[in-house]
N, C-alpha and C positions, 0 to 999 in steps of 0.2 A: 940308704934307703931314708935312713930318719932325716938324714941334712935335705932330704927331697921333701918329707912331709912338712920338716919346721919351715920352709919356702913356702910351701902350700899353706899353712896356718896362719902366715903373713899376709899373704896373698888374700886369706879370707876375710881377712880385718879390713883389708884397703880397698878391696875391688867390691861391685856389686855381684849378687848371687848368678846371674846371668853369663856373667866374665868367668868365674869362679868354675860354673858347670864345664866353659871350654878347656879350663887348665887343667881341669881335674881328668877330662880325656885324653888329653895332650902329656898329661905325668904319668899315665897307664900305657900311652905307645911307647914304641920302641926309641922314640927319639929324647927319651927322659934325661939322658945321660948329657946333651948337646944342650948348648949356651940359647940354641934359639930354635923352636921348636914353630913352625909356621903352617898352619892348616891350609889347603886351598881345595876350593870346588871348580869342577869343573862343568860347565854349562855349554853346551850344545847350541851354537848361533848359528850354524849353517843347515837348518832343516830348509828340506826345500818345500814350495807352497805346493799343496795340492788343488786342483782346479775342481770348481763342482761336478764338471762333467766327469772327471776322474774317480770323484768320491761316490759319486751315483751308482758308477760301475761296479766300484769296487764292493760297495755293499750288497747290489741286485747280485752281484755273483757269490758274495756269500750265505746271502739269505735264500740263494738257488741251491746250496750245498749243505743246508741246515737239515742233521737226521736227529736231532733232541731236543729237549726243552732247555737242558744247561747251554747247549751253544746258539738257541735261539733268542735267551734272556740276557746270554753276555753280548751277542751282538746287537742288541738292543740297546744296552747300556752303554755299549761303545758308540754305536752310531747317533742316540740321542745325546751324549755327551758333548760334540762339538755343539760350535756356536752359530748353527745353521740349523733350518728346517729342510729335513731329508724329502726329496724329490717323491713326488706319488708313486715312481717306479719304483723306488726303496719300500716304500710305504706296502704297495702291492705284492712284492718278494717276502716283505716279512711275513703281511697276511697269509699268504701260500704257505710260506711254513710252519706258521702257527697252526695252519689245517693240517699241514701234512704233518704235525707232531700230535695232533688232537688235542690242543690247549685254546679250548674258545676264551678262557680269562685273560691269557695273554693276548689275543689277538683283540678284546675289546680295550685293554688297557693301550694297545698301540694307537688308537684313537684318543684316549687320553692324552698320551704324550706328544700328540701333533697338536692338542687344545693348547697344551702348556707352551710349546714351542712358537707357535704363532703369535705376532702382535696384537690380533684382535680378533672377532668373532665372523668378521665377514670373511678372512682369511681361511680361518677353518670349515666355515660353511662351503669356499670353493674347492678344500680339499675332499670333503663330504662328497661335493656335487662329480667332482672326478673320480673318485674312488665308489662311486656307488655301483655301477656295473660289478665290479669285486665284493662289494659287499652284498649284493642280491645272490651272486653266483655261489657263495661260500657262506650263506646265511649268518654273517656278522652283524650284529648291534652295535650302537653306539651304548655308552652307559645312559644317555638323555631316551634313548628309544625300550632302554630295560627299566625305565619309570625310577632311576637314581638321581 
């Protein structure tokens, strides 16, 4: 063990700190006694691409089954994390889920999320126009309509 620590001391004087961190991790690993310890990362490159229609169907189905605030917020975080704007049917399903769990503030924030995801205000206005019937039905207002 002392010989191993001396090697680490020599390495720490000759290599940058970022390399030393990797060496220390390897020194604590089971392969300490081996002459070479190679770390490998496994990246999955075989992800299937999901179509927008499949994405929409998956999240509409998810929000239809939501029955508590935690699941609603978790689903919204996951849905809005993608590099796309969710379809109006997904937004409608999430608004109905927010109403079902009696969470008005999250319903308002859904519209804020849409506003952040779209490229410009005209697209946001198209979403508001498309979702106007559900907004009126559920009594949900946007942040702008609330005076903020």
